[in-house]
VOLUM-990888 format. One record per residue: residue in one letter; x, y, z of N, C-alpha, C, O, CB in turn. Coordinates in steps of 0.2 Angstrom, whole numbers, plus 5000, padded with zeros to 4 digits. Each point is the difference from the previous one (the first is absolute). Glycine has a CB too. Layout:
BEGIN
aXYZXYZXYZXYZXYZ/...
//
This chain:
BEGIN
m571659435975499549944998500449954996500250024994498950055007/a501049875000500349954996499649994993499450014999501049935011/n500050044985499549984992499849945002500249965005500450094983/i498849945008499649935000500549954996500250024995498550045006/e501349895001500249954996499649964998499649985004501250025001/i499249974988499649954999500149924998500349994995499350115003/t500349865005500449934999499449974997499450015002501449975009/n499349984984499749954997499949935000500249974995500050125002/n499749875006500049945003499649954995499450005000500650065012/s500349904985500049954994499549955005500149985006501350044986/i498149965004499549955002500149924995499749955000499550175004/d501449904992500249944994500549975003500450035004499450034987/g500349895009500449945001499949934999499449994997500850085010/i500349894995499849934998499549965003499749954997501550055000/v498650025008499549965004499450035000500050065002500849885005/i498750034992499350025002499749995007499850055004500049934984/k500349965014499749985007500349925001500349974996498550115004/e501049905006500149955003500749975000500149945002498950054995/a501550055001500749974999500249945005499850005006500650114990/v499949855001500549965005500849984998500249964996498650005007/f501550075000500850004999500349945004499849995006500350144992/g500549844999500549965001500550025001500250054996499349895000/d501050035008500850004998500349954994499949945000500250105012/a500250004984500349974996500950014999500350045004498449974991/i501649955000500550024998500150004993499849954996500550005014/l499950124987500150024993500549984996500450045002499150045001/l500849884994500650004995499950024993499649984997500749945010/d500150124990500150024994500750004999500450035003498650024997/a501049904994500849994998500450054997500650015000499049884997/g499850174999500550054997500150065005500450044999499349924989/g500050055017499850075004499750054997500450024995500549965011/e498550044995499650054997499450015005499849975004500749994984/t499250105010499650035004499249974999499750024995501150085005/y498949875004499249984999499650045002500050015006500249884995/p499450144995499550075002499649965004500049945000499950144990/a499749965013499349995003499549954996499950014994500250125011/g499749824997499649974995500149944997499649964999500350134999/t500849915002500449934997499649945003499849995006501650064993/v498449924995499849935001500649945001500450004996498550034996/l501149945014500449955001499749934999499449975000501250105008/g500249894991499849935001500549975003500550035003499049964987/r500349945011500449975005500649954998499749964996499450065010/i501449974996500549944996499949955005500250015006500850074987/p498849875006499949935004500649975003500149975005498950014988/a501550035003500649975002500450035006500449975005499850014983/s499550095011500650035007499350055005500150045005501549994985/g497749965007499550045003500150075001499650035004500349875000/k500550124993500150094998499650014995499849964996501450065006/l498550054999499650034994500550044996500550035003498349995003/t501049984987500350054996499450024995499549975000501749985001/k499050104995499550034997499649954994500349974996500550155007/y498649884997499649964996500350014992500050064998498949945012/t501249934987500350014995499449954995500049945002501450085003/a498350004990499349954997500449944997499849955001499350164995/g501649895000500249964997500449945003500249954996499750154997/a500249915013500549995004500049905001499649974996500350185012/a500449834996499949935001500349975007500149945002499950054985/d500150065016500449995007499550015008500249995006501050074986/g498249965006499550015004499850075000499550015004500749905002/s500050134991499950075000499650034995499950064999501149945006/q498749934991499550024996499250005003499549994997501349974993/t499350035015499250015004500050055004500550015004499349884997/p499850154998500050075003499749985008499449985001500450114986/k500649925018499849995008499950055004499550005005501049914994/a499850155000500150055005500150064995500050004994500549935015/v499550134996499950084996500550045006500149985006498550034988/l501750025003500650045005499550075001499850034995501549924998/r498750085013499450055001500650075000499750054998499249875010/d501750074993500450074999500649974996500149945000499650145011/a500649984986500649994996500649975003500350035005499250084989/l500749845003500649985004500850024995499949994994499249905012/v501450124996500550004996500549935003500149995006499850164990/l500249815000500349935000500850014999500150044995498749904999/a501650045009500849994997500049924998499749965003500850145006/a499949904986500149954996500249945002500650005002499750084992/a499449865007500149945002499950005007500249955002500550044989/t499050065013499949995006499349995003499550014996501550065002/d498949905008499349995003499850065004500350035005500049834995/t499250164998499850075001499249995006499550004998501050054987/p499549945022499449995003499650055000500250055000500249885006/c498850064993499550054999499449975002500049945002500650124988/r498849985009499449985002499650034991500050054997500249955022/v499549924983499650024993499249985000499849975005501450004989/l498550055002499149995000500049944999500349984995499250135001/v500149845008499949924997499449995000499749944999501350025005/g498550104997499349995001499650075000500350055002500049845006/g499150124989499750065001499950034994500249964995500250045015/q499350054989499850034995500350064997499950055004499349895000/v501150064990500450054997499750024992499649974996501449975011/r499350124991499850044995500349974994500550025000499550075007/r499949884989500149964994500550064996500549984996498349945004/g501050135000500450054995500650025004500350044997498750004997/s501149945012500650025005500449924997500650015000498850085014/l500549874986500649944999500250014994499850034995499749885010/v501350074996500550004995500149924998500249975005500350164998/a499549854991500149944998500750014998500450045002498549944994/d501449955000500749984998500250064998500550025002499449864996/d499750164997500350044996499550065000499550004997501149914997/p499750155010499650065002499750034995499750055001500949965008/a499449984985499850024994499349985000499550034997501749974997/r498849945009499249964996499749995009500350005005500349904980/a498750105014499550005004499949935003500049954996499550144999/v500449905011499949925002499449974997499450034999501049995014/t499749934984499249974995499849965006500349995005500049994981/v499050025010499549965006500349935001499949985006499050074990/a501449925001500249935002500550025007499949975005500049964982/e500650105012500550035005499650025008500249995005500550064984/a498649995009499750025005499549955004500050005006500150104989/d499649855000499849935003500649955004499849985005499250024984/a501550005009500549975003500250045008500149975006500350004982/l499650085011500250035008499349995004500149995006500750124990/r498649895001499449975003500049935003499649985005500050104988/d500849885003499949945004500549995006500149955003499550014986/y500950105011500450005008499750065004500350025005500949954990/g498250055004499650055004500050074999499850045004500449885002/i500150104989500250084998499550014994500049984994501350015009/v498250045000499450034995500350054996500150045005498949925002/s501050064988500250054996499350044998499749974995501349965001/l498850135006499550034996500050064997500450055002499049905004/t500350064987500050064996499750055004499549985003500549974986/t500350115012499850065002500050064996500249994995499949965014/a499750114994500050054997500150065004499650025005499849914988/q500950105006500150065005499550054998500050044995501249935007/l498250045004499450044999500150085004499650054999499849825001/s501150135004500050075004500550044997500549984997499149975015/q500350114989500450064999500250045005499750025005499849994985/l501150005009500350065005499450065000499850034995501649945001/d498550055011499450054999500450065005499750054999499149865000/n501750095004500250035004500550074997500450045003499449845004/q500150114985500650054996499650044997500350054997500749885000/
//
């Protein structure tokens, strides 16, 4: 008889419900890895998305989209991807311009202006199969 294998499925993630995705082009001058939940801003001159940067003046200072999955970007290369442009997301899963800090209320409100509602959530379930 085969051994029983236990698989734990995580119900955590960025999206809560009603996700709307759109195609986009991401550009990162330095080339880095964007983790899932990275807040993105759009540079109007090029129409491309990049990591949201609070103090910028090129358009990326306005949060407009969220990256659902981690993405590795090559330096100065356009990377096509699908990003979240609407729906409900977990606020605790969002990554701001500095991964060490949480997304502020003002940043969450700015996302709401573009159809992305970030909600504070708490995981109440526990694994009961072990």
